[in-house]
C-alpha positions as semicolon CSV with decimal commas, in nm:
position;residue;x (nm);y (nm);z (nm)
1;M;0,000;0,000;0,000
2;S;0,169;0,320;-0,114
3;N;0,165;0,646;0,075
4;E;0,350;0,842;-0,195
5;L;0,197;1,173;-0,298
6;T;0,184;1,323;-0,642
7;P;0,511;1,513;-0,710
8;G;0,479;1,885;-0,758
9;G;0,184;1,921;-0,520
10;P;0,109;2,234;-0,322
11;S;0,369;2,364;-0,075
12;I;0,353;2,243;0,283
13;A;0,270;2,597;0,398
14;G;-0,032;2,600;0,168
15;Q;-0,137;2,252;0,276
16;L;-0,115;2,345;0,643
17;G;-0,325;2,652;0,572
18;D;-0,584;2,428;0,407
19;L;-0,572;2,191;0,705
20;V;-0,629;2,476;0,952
21;A;-0,924;2,606;0,749
22;L;-1,076;2,257;0,726
23;S;-1,029;2,199;1,099
24;S;-1,183;2,535;1,185
25;R;-1,482;2,470;0,959
26;F;-1,572;2,146;1,133
27;G;-1,431;2,224;1,478
28;N;-1,672;2,517;1,507
29;D;-1,972;2,310;1,398
30;P;-2,140;2,150;1,704
31;E;-2,281;1,877;1,481
32;F;-1,927;1,750;1,420
33;A;-1,711;1,842;1,718
34;R;-1,724;1,896;2,094
35;G;-1,436;1,947;2,336
36;S;-1,101;1,849;2,188
37;G;-1,241;1,536;2,023
38;G;-1,176;1,461;1,658
39;N;-0,860;1,492;1,455
40;S;-0,716;1,615;1,128
41;S;-0,396;1,565;0,933
42;V;-0,218;1,624;0,604
43;K;0,070;1,431;0,447
44;S;0,360;1,571;0,248
45;D;0,691;1,415;0,142
46;G;0,668;1,124;0,383
47;V;0,576;1,341;0,681
48;L;0,241;1,334;0,860
49;Y;0,131;1,670;1,003
50;I;-0,134;1,594;1,264
51;K;-0,328;1,776;1,534
52;S;-0,179;1,730;1,879
53;S;-0,379;1,550;2,145
54;G;-0,584;1,791;2,351
55;T;-0,599;2,065;2,089
56;P;-0,958;2,136;1,981
57;L;-1,012;2,119;1,606
58;A;-1,135;2,477;1,609
59;A;-0,811;2,595;1,774
60;L;-0,567;2,426;1,534
61;T;-0,296;2,647;1,386
62;A;-0,015;2,572;1,143
63;E;0,228;2,605;1,435
64;S;0,038;2,365;1,662
65;V;0,049;2,056;1,438
66;I;0,303;1,784;1,513
67;A;0,519;1,649;1,230
68;L;0,585;1,272;1,230
69;D;0,804;1,062;1,005
70;M;0,558;0,818;0,844
71;K;0,809;0,541;0,767
72;P;0,873;0,417;1,124
73;L;0,501;0,438;1,198
74;M;0,413;0,215;0,903
75;E;0,698;-0,025;0,972
76;W;0,595;-0,059;1,333
77;L;0,228;-0,109;1,248
78;D;0,304;-0,384;0,997
79;A;0,550;-0,554;1,233
80;A;0,347;-0,514;1,550
81;P;0,255;-0,840;1,727
82;G;-0,104;-0,947;1,733
83;R;-0,143;-0,924;2,108
84;P;-0,380;-0,678;2,278
85;V;-0,233;-0,352;2,398
86;A;-0,256;-0,285;2,770
87;S;-0,472;0,016;2,848
88;G;-0,284;0,311;2,990
89;T;0,050;0,201;2,842
90;D;-0,016;0,212;2,470
91;E;0,316;0,150;2,290
92;I;0,196;0,360;2,000
93;M;0,275;0,678;2,191
94;Q;0,636;0,576;2,245
95;V;0,680;0,505;1,875
96;A;0,499;0,824;1,772
97;M;0,704;1,043;2,005
98;A;1,022;0,890;1,865
99;A;0,900;0,963;1,509
100;R;0,868;1,338;1,565
101;V;1,032;1,559;1,308
102;G;1,166;1,903;1,396
103;R;1,053;2,065;1,721
104;H;1,037;1,838;2,026
105;D;0,832;1,955;2,323
106;D;0,573;1,826;2,570
107;R;0,294;1,802;2,315
108;R;0,172;1,455;2,227
109;P;0,066;1,346;1,881
110;S;-0,280;1,202;1,848
111;V;-0,308;0,841;1,952
112;E;-0,484;0,790;1,617
113;C;-0,178;0,891;1,412
114;L;-0,135;0,534;1,280
115;F;-0,458;0,518;1,083
116;H;-0,402;0,873;0,955
117;T;-0,067;0,744;0,825
118;L;-0,199;0,433;0,654
119;L;-0,481;0,609;0,464
120;P;-0,330;0,706;0,126
121;E;-0,525;1,028;0,071
122;R;-0,353;1,359;0,139
123;F;-0,602;1,497;0,396
124;V;-0,782;1,307;0,674
125;L;-1,061;1,444;0,893
126;H;-1,189;1,247;1,192
127;T;-1,501;1,386;1,363
128;H;-1,783;1,267;1,587
129;P;-2,101;1,389;1,417
130;T;-2,413;1,336;1,623
131;T;-2,613;1,232;1,317
132;V;-2,352;0,987;1,188
133;N;-2,306;0,838;1,534
134;A;-2,678;0,764;1,543
135;V;-2,585;0,501;1,283
136;T;-2,249;0,393;1,425
137;C;-2,410;0,340;1,769
138;A;-2,717;0,159;1,637
139;K;-2,759;-0,217;1,671
140;R;-2,817;-0,232;1,295
141;G;-2,534;0,010;1,219
142;A;-2,352;-0,203;0,961
143;E;-2,678;-0,292;0,785
144;L;-2,792;0,073;0,781
145;T;-2,458;0,186;0,642
146;E;-2,484;-0,062;0,357
147;Q;-2,848;0,032;0,297
148;L;-2,781;0,407;0,284
149;F;-2,436;0,427;0,127
150;G;-2,348;0,095;-0,035
151;A;-1,980;0,052;-0,114
152;S;-1,898;0,424;-0,077
153;V;-1,858;0,391;0,301
154;L;-1,648;0,129;0,477
155;W;-1,788;-0,005;0,805
156;I;-1,521;-0,052;1,074
157;P;-1,620;-0,280;1,364
158;Y;-1,548;-0,138;1,707
159;A;-1,187;-0,141;1,821
160;A;-1,021;0,035;2,111
161;P;-0,858;0,367;2,021
162;G;-0,495;0,375;1,918
163;L;-0,312;0,069;1,789
164;P;-0,611;-0,171;1,803
165;L;-0,823;0,061;1,587
166;A;-0,539;0,114;1,337
167;R;-0,496;-0,261;1,299
168;V;-0,868;-0,314;1,235
169;I;-0,883;-0,035;0,976
170;R;-0,575;-0,179;0,802
171;D;-0,722;-0,529;0,794
172;V;-1,071;-0,422;0,679
173;R;-0,921;-0,211;0,398
174;R;-0,700;-0,500;0,283
175;D;-0,993;-0,740;0,288
176;Y;-1,205;-0,498;0,082
177;Q;-0,932;-0,457;-0,179
178;E;-0,873;-0,832;-0,203
179;R;-1,247;-0,901;-0,239
180;T;-1,329;-0,631;-0,489
181;G;-1,003;-0,562;-0,666
182;S;-1,075;-0,192;-0,609
183;A;-0,924;0,071;-0,386
184;A;-1,090;0,091;-0,046
185;P;-1,316;0,392;0,001
186;G;-1,176;0,688;0,194
187;T;-1,490;0,725;0,407
188;L;-1,511;0,514;0,724
189;F;-1,789;0,469;0,977
190;L;-1,618;0,367;1,302
191;Q;-1,860;0,166;1,513
192;N;-1,936;0,344;1,842
193;H;-1,680;0,607;1,759
194;G;-1,730;0,843;1,468
195;L;-1,658;0,937;1,109
196;V;-1,335;0,942;0,910
197;V;-1,326;1,111;0,571
198;A;-1,005;1,104;0,367
199;G;-0,956;1,299;0,045
200;N;-0,704;1,486;-0,161
201;S;-0,861;1,825;-0,098
202;P;-1,052;1,996;0,183
203;A;-1,339;2,062;-0,057
204;E;-1,376;1,689;-0,123
205;I;-1,383;1,615;0,251
206;E;-1,633;1,890;0,324
207;E;-1,868;1,780;0,046
208;T;-1,860;1,418;0,164
209;S;-1,909;1,501;0,533
210;V;-2,205;1,731;0,470
211;R;-2,365;1,488;0,226
212;L;-2,344;1,197;0,472
213;V;-2,511;1,394;0,750
214;A;-2,784;1,513;0,514
215;A;-2,853;1,159;0,390
216;I;-2,889;1,019;0,741
217;G;-3,103;1,317;0,838
218;A;-3,333;1,246;0,544
219;H;-3,361;0,882;0,650
220;L;-3,449;0,982;1,006
221;A;-3,709;1,227;0,878
222;G;-3,897;0,935;0,728
223;L;-3,913;0,743;1,055
224;P;-4,172;0,783;1,333
225;A;-4,079;1,033;1,603
226;I;-3,950;0,888;1,927
227;D;-4,222;0,813;2,180
228;W;-4,090;0,907;2,524
229;G;-4,416;0,812;2,692
230;E;-4,505;1,000;3,009
231;V;-4,244;1,267;3,087
232;V;-4,236;1,389;3,447
233;R;-4,175;1,763;3,487
234;L;-4,167;1,965;3,808
235;D;-4,375;2,281;3,806
236;A;-4,202;2,619;3,793
237;G;-4,203;2,676;4,169
238;N;-4,068;2,333;4,254
239;T;-3,814;2,357;3,972
240;R;-3,672;2,680;4,114
241;A;-3,661;2,539;4,466
242;A;-3,490;2,218;4,353
243;L;-3,236;2,402;4,137
244;N;-3,132;2,618;4,430
245;V;-3,057;2,302;4,624
246;V;-2,908;2,073;4,361
247;G;-2,659;2,316;4,207
248;P;-2,498;2,430;4,534
249;V;-2,497;2,078;4,681
250;L;-2,324;1,935;4,375
251;R;-2,066;2,215;4,374
252;A;-1,966;2,122;4,727
253;A;-2,021;1,745;4,727
254;L;-1,817;1,687;4,411
255;A;-1,529;1,920;4,504
256;T;-1,193;1,758;4,565
257;G;-0,966;2,061;4,616
258;D;-0,982;2,401;4,780
259;R;-1,237;2,532;4,530
260;L;-1,587;2,409;4,463
261;K;-1,693;2,272;4,125
262;V;-1,867;2,467;3,853
263;V;-2,201;2,302;3,780
264;T;-2,409;2,397;3,478
265;F;-2,766;2,288;3,415
266;D;-2,951;2,169;3,105
267;D;-3,329;2,159;3,085
268;S;-3,364;2,155;2,708
269;P;-3,654;1,943;2,577
270;L;-3,422;1,648;2,510
271;A;-3,266;1,673;2,857
272;V;-3,607;1,686;3,025
273;S;-3,732;1,389;2,821
274;L;-3,420;1,190;2,905
275;A;-3,449;1,272;3,274
276;G;-3,824;1,243;3,314
277;S;-3,929;0,931;3,123
278;A;-3,889;0,557;3,164
279;L;-3,738;0,530;2,816
280;G;-3,498;0,812;2,896
281;R;-3,385;0,637;3,212
282;E;-3,334;0,314;3,014
283;L;-3,121;0,490;2,752
284;A;-2,922;0,684;3,009
285;M;-2,834;0,374;3,210
286;A;-2,762;0,147;2,913
287;G;-2,396;0,248;2,914
288;P;-2,168;0,488;2,728
289;L;-2,175;0,492;2,350
290;T;-1,833;0,625;2,252
291;P;-1,483;0,676;2,393
292;D;-1,542;1,052;2,382
293;Q;-1,844;1,017;2,608
294;I;-1,635;0,828;2,864
295;V;-1,348;1,076;2,844
296;Y;-1,558;1,388;2,894
297;A;-1,884;1,283;3,059
298;G;-1,794;0,961;3,240
299;S;-1,911;0,607;3,181
300;S;-2,247;0,656;3,345
301;P;-2,447;0,939;3,500
302;L;-2,582;0,941;3,852
303;V;-2,963;0,948;3,870
304;V;-3,116;1,100;4,183
305;D;-3,493;1,097;4,221
306;V;-3,686;1,388;4,371
307;P;-4,017;1,253;4,502
308;D;-4,306;1,498;4,518
309;G;-4,297;1,707;4,831
310;T;-3,929;1,642;4,907
311;A;-3,807;1,910;5,148
312;P;-3,489;2,098;5,053
313;D;-3,284;1,947;5,336
314;Q;-3,401;1,598;5,244
315;L;-3,314;1,657;4,880
316;A;-2,966;1,771;4,982
317;E;-2,924;1,458;5,195
318;N;-3,044;1,236;4,908
319;L;-2,786;1,394;4,677
320;T;-2,491;1,366;4,913
321;S;-2,582;1,009;5,009
322;A;-2,613;0,905;4,645
323;I;-2,276;1,060;4,558
324;A;-2,109;0,891;4,856
325;A;-2,262;0,555;4,767
326;R;-2,153;0,590;4,404
327;T;-1,798;0,685;4,503
328;A;-1,778;0,395;4,748
329;T;-1,841;0,145;4,468
330;G;-1,515;0,245;4,302
331;A;-1,696;0,400;4,008
332;G;-1,573;0,743;4,112
333;A;-1,764;1,066;4,152
334;P;-2,016;1,137;3,876
335;V;-1,957;1,402;3,612
336;V;-2,323;1,409;3,504
337;V;-2,613;1,401;3,749
338;I;-2,967;1,343;3,621
339;V;-3,260;1,462;3,831
340;P;-3,597;1,337;3,699
341;G;-3,840;1,623;3,654
342;L;-3,556;1,874;3,612
343;G;-3,293;1,773;3,356
344;F;-2,924;1,708;3,405
345;F;-2,625;1,880;3,566
346;A;-2,267;1,878;3,438
347;A;-1,981;1,935;3,683
348;A;-1,617;2,029;3,628
349;D;-1,345;2,262;3,755
350;S;-1,436;2,545;3,517
351;Y;-1,733;2,658;3,313
352;A;-1,553;2,570;2,990
353;Q;-1,502;2,214;3,109
354;A;-1,855;2,184;3,246
355;E;-1,997;2,314;2,919
356;T;-1,798;2,053;2,727
357;V;-1,940;1,784;2,956
358;R;-2,289;1,919;2,894
359;Q;-2,245;1,929;2,516
360;V;-2,094;1,580;2,498
361;Y;-2,363;1,428;2,716
362;L;-2,647;1,603;2,534
363;A;-2,499;1,480;2,205
364;A;-2,487;1,127;2,347
365;A;-2,852;1,158;2,448
366;S;-2,938;1,264;2,094
367;V;-2,742;0,971;1,950
368;S;-2,926;0,732;2,183
369;A;-3,265;0,871;2,087
370;Q;-3,199;0,856;1,712
371;A;-3,039;0,510;1,728
372;H;-3,344;0,391;1,920
373;R;-3,561;0,513;1,632
374;M;-3,347;0,310;1,389
375;G;-3,394;-0,021;1,566
376;G;-3,206;0,002;1,894
377;V;-2,892;0,127;2,065
378;R;-2,562;-0,054;2,081
379;P;-2,367;0,077;2,385
380;L;-2,003;-0,011;2,443
381;A;-1,951;-0,356;2,592
382;D;-1,798;-0,382;2,938
383;A;-1,457;-0,484;2,802
384;E;-1,463;-0,202;2,547
385;R;-1,552;0,049;2,814
386;A;-1,290;-0,085;3,056
387;F;-1,014;-0,024;2,801
388;V;-1,099;0,343;2,763
389;E;-1,165;0,436;3,127
390;P;-0,800;0,433;3,238
391;W;-0,670;0,535;2,895
392;E;-0,361;0,751;2,948
393;T;-0,456;1,022;2,701
394;Q;-0,777;1,119;2,878
395;P;-0,637;1,383;3,116
396;H;-0,443;1,532;2,825
397;R;-0,759;1,569;2,618
398;R;-0,966;1,710;2,905
399;H;-0,697;1,970;2,969
400;G;-0,700;2,067;2,603
401;A;-1,076;2,105;2,598
402;A;-1,060;2,330;2,901
403;G;-0,795;2,560;2,760
404;A;-0,498;2,685;2,956
405;A;-0,521;2,633;3,330
406;S;-0,629;2,943;3,519
407;R;-0,401;3,099;3,779
408;G;-0,440;3,396;4,006
409;R;-0,589;3,523;4,329
410;A;-0,946;3,447;4,220
411;C;-0,869;3,111;4,059
412;G;-1,172;2,883;4,072
413;L;-1,404;3,136;4,237
414;V;-1,751;3,229;4,113
415;V;-1,804;3,596;4,195
416;V;-2,122;3,799;4,152
417;V;-2,058;4,175;4,125
418;T;-2,358;4,407;4,130
419;G;-2,338;4,736;3,946
420;A;-2,061;4,581;3,736
421;A;-2,121;4,745;3,399
422;Q;-1,895;5,041;3,482
423;G;-1,688;5,210;3,752
424;F;-1,554;5,019;4,054
425;G;-1,786;4,729;3,977
426;H;-1,651;4,678;3,627
427;A;-1,292;4,709;3,746
428;I;-1,356;4,443;4,011
429;A;-1,527;4,210;3,762
430;A;-1,248;4,248;3,505
431;D;-0,977;4,173;3,759
432;V;-1,160;3,869;3,896
433;V;-1,160;3,720;3,546
434;A;-0,795;3,815;3,489
435;Q;-0,711;3,647;3,821
436;G;-0,866;3,316;3,714
437;G;-1,223;3,346;3,839
438;H;-1,569;3,336;3,687
439;V;-1,770;3,656;3,722
440;V;-2,133;3,758;3,686
441;L;-2,167;4,122;3,583
442;A;-2,507;4,206;3,730
443;D;-2,639;4,548;3,639
444;I;-2,959;4,734;3,563
445;N;-2,797;4,831;3,232
446;A;-2,832;4,483;3,085
447;E;-2,703;4,577;2,741
448;L;-2,380;4,729;2,874
449;A;-2,326;4,442;3,119
450;A;-2,366;4,187;2,839
451;R;-2,130;4,380;2,614
452;E;-1,862;4,404;2,882
453;A;-1,904;4,035;2,968
454;D;-1,862;3,943;2,603
455;A;-1,541;4,145;2,588
456;L;-1,402;3,964;2,892
457;T;-1,505;3,627;2,752
458;A;-1,334;3,703;2,421
459;Q;-1,014;3,781;2,610
460;F;-1,015;3,514;2,880
461;G;-1,230;3,226;2,753
462;A;-1,580;3,088;2,724
463;G;-1,804;3,121;3,028
464;R;-1,555;3,318;3,235
465;A;-1,793;3,616;3,243
466;T;-2,164;3,660;3,189
467;G;-2,392;3,961;3,201
468;V;-2,722;3,941;3,392
469;V;-2,988;4,209;3,427
470;L;-3,035;4,316;3,789
471;D;-3,245;4,585;3,954
472;V;-3,125;4,565;4,314
473;T;-3,436;4,745;4,439
474;S;-3,667;4,468;4,311
475;D;-3,695;4,143;4,506
476;E;-3,818;3,965;4,192
477;S;-3,524;4,091;3,985
478;V;-3,271;3,990;4,250
479;A;-3,428;3,643;4,279
480;A;-3,416;3,598;3,901
481;C;-3,051;3,708;3,893
482;F;-2,941;3,447;4,146
483;D;-3,155;3,182;3,977
484;E;-2,953;3,250;3,662
485;V;-2,627;3,229;3,857
486;V;-2,725;2,885;3,989
487;R;-2,833;2,760;3,648
488;R;-2,505;2,866;3,489
489;Y;-2,245;2,800;3,760
490;G;-2,426;2,599;4,028
491;G;-2,382;2,868;4,291
492;L;-2,134;3,136;4,392
493;D;-1,841;3,190;4,626
494;V;-1,837;3,568;4,664
495;L;-2,106;3,834;4,643
496;V;-1,968;4,183;4,588
497;S;-2,256;4,421;4,661
498;N;-2,130;4,723;4,472
499;A;-2,439;4,876;4,308
500;G;-2,495;5,225;4,440
501;I;-2,600;5,576;4,349
502;L;-2,525;5,917;4,495
503;R;-2,746;6,223;4,487
504;A;-2,598;6,523;4,672
505;G;-2,811;6,797;4,821
506;A;-2,884;6,996;5,132
507;V;-3,126;6,837;5,375
508;T;-3,366;7,130;5,342
509;A;-3,359;7,130;4,963
510;Q;-3,310;6,773;4,840
511;P;-3,625;6,622;4,688
512;V;-3,766;6,335;4,889
513;A;-3,772;6,122;4,575
514;E;-3,393;6,156;4,547
515;F;-3,346;6,059;4,912
516;D;-3,569;5,754;4,865
517;A;-3,390;5,649;4,545
518;V;-3,049;5,654;4,716
519;T;-3,183;5,459;5,012
520;R;-3,354;5,199;4,792
521;V;-3,043;5,127;4,586
522;N;-2,771;5,152;4,849
523;Y;-2,949;5,012;5,155
524;R;-3,247;4,805;5,040
525;G;-3,047;4,674;4,743
526;Y;-2,771;4,540;4,968
527;F;-3,031;4,371;5,189
528;L;-3,208;4,205;4,896
529;C;-2,888;4,071;4,741
530;V;-2,777;3,918;5,070
531;R;-3,128;3,779;5,120
532;H;-3,094;3,570;4,803
533;A;-2,721;3,495;4,803
534;A;-2,694;3,375;5,163
535;P;-2,907;3,057;5,126
536;I;-2,690;2,944;4,833
537;L;-2,366;3,002;5,024
538;A;-2,511;2,836;5,333
539;R;-2,615;2,528;5,137
540;Q;-2,260;2,484;5,008
541;H;-2,118;2,520;5,360
542;R;-2,356;2,261;5,505
543;V;-2,233;2,004;5,255
544;R;-1,869;2,100;5,303
545;P;-1,819;2,257;5,648
546;D;-1,459;2,364;5,579
547;Y;-1,582;2,588;5,297
548;W;-1,663;2,954;5,371
549;G;-1,834;3,197;5,139
550;D;-1,793;3,574;5,133
551;I;-2,028;3,869;5,113
552;I;-1,852;4,202;5,061
553;E;-2,025;4,537;5,049
554;I;-1,845;4,812;4,862
555;N;-1,932;5,084;5,108
556;S;-1,760;5,425;5,128
557;K;-1,560;5,651;5,353
558;S;-1,897;5,825;5,386
559;G;-2,009;5,519;5,579
560;L;-1,741;5,598;5,839
561;A;-1,773;5,975;5,866
562;G;-2,061;6,212;5,795
563;S;-2,070;6,414;5,473
564;S;-2,215;6,765;5,451
565;R;-2,487;6,815;5,188
566;N;-2,465;6,443;5,120
567;S;-2,688;6,302;5,393
568;A;-2,885;6,061;5,175
569;Y;-2,570;5,887;5,056
570;A;-2,385;5,895;5,389
571;G;-2,693;5,775;5,574
572;S;-2,735;5,480;5,337
573;K;-2,370;5,390;5,378
574;F;-2,382;5,418;5,758
575;G;-2,681;5,188;5,734
576;G;-2,477;4,953;5,515
577;I;-2,218;4,919;5,791
578;G;-2,499;4,833;6,031
579;L;-2,628;4,570;5,792
580;T;-2,277;4,430;5,744
581;Q;-2,222;4,387;6,117
582;S;-2,569;4,239;6,166
583;F;-2,539;4,002;5,870
584;A;-2,197;3,892;5,996
585;L;-2,341;3,794;6,335
586;E;-2,639;3,619;6,179
587;L;-2,461;3,430;5,900
588;V;-2,138;3,321;6,067
589;G;-2,305;2,993;6,161
590;D;-2,373;2,932;5,792
591;G;-2,006;2,962;5,700
592;I;-2,043;3,309;5,552
593;K;-1,805;3,597;5,624
594;V;-1,958;3,942;5,575
595;N;-1,736;4,249;5,548
596;A;-1,742;4,597;5,399
597;I;-1,476;4,785;5,208
598;C;-1,488;5,163;5,246
599;P;-1,308;5,329;4,956
600;G;-1,213;5,691;4,943
601;N;-1,318;5,901;4,651
602;F;-1,272;5,739;4,307
603;L;-1,214;6,075;4,145
604;D;-1,151;5,933;3,798
605;G;-1,460;5,713;3,792
606;P;-1,797;5,802;3,637
607;L;-1,955;5,869;3,978
608;W;-1,730;6,173;4,014
609;S;-1,623;6,260;3,661
610;D;-1,939;6,211;3,453
611;P;-1,975;6,545;3,274
612;A;-2,354;6,550;3,299
613;N;-2,428;6,432;3,651
614;G;-2,097;6,346;3,821
615;L;-2,023;6,456;4,174
616;F;-1,784;6,727;4,059
617;V;-2,074;6,881;3,865
618;Q;-2,322;6,823;4,148
619;Y;-2,094;6,967;4,417
620;L;-2,013;7,270;4,207
621;R;-2,384;7,326;4,144
622;E;-2,480;7,275;4,509
623;G;-2,204;7,506;4,633
624;K;-2,063;7,232;4,854
625;V;-1,706;7,363;4,803
626;P;-1,695;7,730;4,909
627;G;-1,518;7,948;4,656
628;A;-1,497;7,681;4,386
629;K;-1,552;7,825;4,038
630;T;-1,466;7,525;3,823
631;I;-1,471;7,146;3,833
632;E;-1,092;7,153;3,871
633;D;-1,134;7,366;4,184
634;V;-1,360;7,100;4,330
635;R;-1,119;6,821;4,236
636;R;-0,816;6,993;4,393
637;T;-1,014;7,050;4,711
638;Y;-1,093;6,681;4,745
639;E;-0,740;6,567;4,661
640;A;-0,610;6,802;4,932
641;K;-0,825;6,623;5,191
642;V;-0,628;6,298;5,140
643;P;-0,294;6,262;5,324
644;M;-0,163;6,056;5,031
645;G;-0,268;6,330;4,792
646;R;-0,476;6,135;4,545
647;G;-0,810;5,968;4,498
648;C;-0,876;5,598;4,550
649;T;-0,831;5,365;4,252
650;P;-0,982;5,027;4,163
651;A;-0,644;4,865;4,229
652;D;-0,658;4,992;4,589
653;V;-1,004;4,841;4,636
654;L;-0,903;4,511;4,478
655;E;-0,615;4,470;4,722
656;A;-0,862;4,505;5,007
657;L;-1,111;4,270;4,842
658;Y;-0,861;3,988;4,794
659;Y;-0,739;4,037;5,151
660;V;-1,092;4,006;5,287
661;V;-1,155;3,687;5,089
662;A;-0,823;3,531;5,192
663;Q;-0,859;3,631;5,560
664;K;-1,007;3,336;5,749
665;Y;-1,056;3,509;6,083
666;E;-1,242;3,833;6,014
667;T;-1,608;3,907;5,973
668;G;-1,823;4,214;6,036
669;Q;-1,538;4,453;5,955
670;A;-1,538;4,782;5,765
671;V;-1,201;4,811;5,594
672;P;-1,106;5,171;5,506
673;V;-0,922;5,231;5,178
674;T;-0,899;5,607;5,196
675;G;-0,532;5,707;5,172
676;G;-0,546;5,808;5,538
677;Q;-0,841;6,044;5,497
678;V;-1,047;5,838;5,743
679;M;-0,864;5,657;6,021
680;L;-1,031;5,403;6,247
681;R;-1,034;5,467;6,619
């Protein structure tokens, strides 16, 4: 079997560019790829250029491929003994690492590099399309493939990834050529695995891949819809109550390190049908369908029933007991937890990882449903599953799907920042993400919050920031905000109550409506946010008593010392200190520290510098600074009040915030960050 390419073909730079474009096209299509699964390669002058293990298809670059000398790979494959390969110690990786050409580093070539080498076509694309896998995971998969595609697609019986799969592909291709006298087709359906399309151009591969999916889709369209039977669904009130228990409990119960897990929730129609029906339970517990499902979502989910009328504490106990029982069997902690009547939860160390788990498991559910429609599902056999579970490349692939590991002072934290669309709030949110955390930018300006969250996500990675609409004066809005936090992340670790407004004015002249507005936002708003955040933090602490959550109010120096012609604001901030001390006493038993940070004047922020309604403008208008004629006069007056000669900055506040979170023996404190303008007695 020759692997020689036509002389005078395109340059390797051009071929790598084509490979990157092909990989991006299919890596960004959720039908074909999830996580870092799938693979792509191109051959040139006896060298295989292949995606490294753990690199998502969508993220492939010309610089990130690994070059392998094809000759030793082919020689080793043909000379390899016929014995099984021990899982976890696949010899193929030793041979592949030794075959590297050029740069040597810690990256690992794909464990599937052997079959990419033996296929004679220039380009090879290996994906896991949901629609194609409905056939490859069906009991009648081989028969359906023949029925739909005849001799244009080669059926490959299941083989363990790596060397075993390469041997089977080699042998099936040889048998086909000996039987027919024709070249084996370049399109392979890998049983319980995925799709391989080989061709001499990306256009050829794209046309084939799209056509296959469309043909199977047309076949499915002619079949009766799946009959889930009775599907149990909790009503809206019970759903909300259960979510606010399940997410926080799973975050804590599944945690293995200093930080809690990120848990994301799926209640799409397919997820609800899977979770709430007898057929769904049967499909979910039948076993994993593909190696990718095992790698990312585990071999089997945990199913925890919620009988009608289950009290929150009883539900929490049911969850923790079920997780403990599952772990005690040696099966390990679950990655996916199904709750009938709700849907399913996916847990991981970051949102990006949890979202990959969710996508992979939802795709597996779709494959199961469609395979059921085509005559039944063929899950992996116990021996097939046992080979993959300890497979040494799994951690490498999970790491790749998650992106670079986060580091920093907020690493692993989920932080909700109110009033985060601008000013101190935005600065805090941006730094939390930069320091490795996940942040919810909660703000009444939903459009701006979403835009700023998108900007942070583009810079730091999927799911690291999200914008949520929040009117802190509305109990309903605050409840909805924290419901969204639980659905997306499972809970939170830190609430930063930052939302606030300031309206200056003399006590005899300020409109009552202005006084009420300041009080509602600064005082009532803080109360409402704590009212809804505290039960979530407390639930996490009850499951894991060594875990403590944090509530931090961004107060003001005006909460420590009165402020002339600013009574509404100062009064609300004095009240905030009272709330902080009272909350601290009340919530310490729930594992929640409550502290306030009292910044000095952020003279460069919008609160002060907004040209239309900033404090410089207000104070000049109200005559608060005697003799001041201009905004600069007002500014110089306030800078002169500070021993350190400048206003407070977001960096100053962030130092205090990270201190408060790290401090394990302080609660109920008001930490001044005023440059010496206000000193505690």
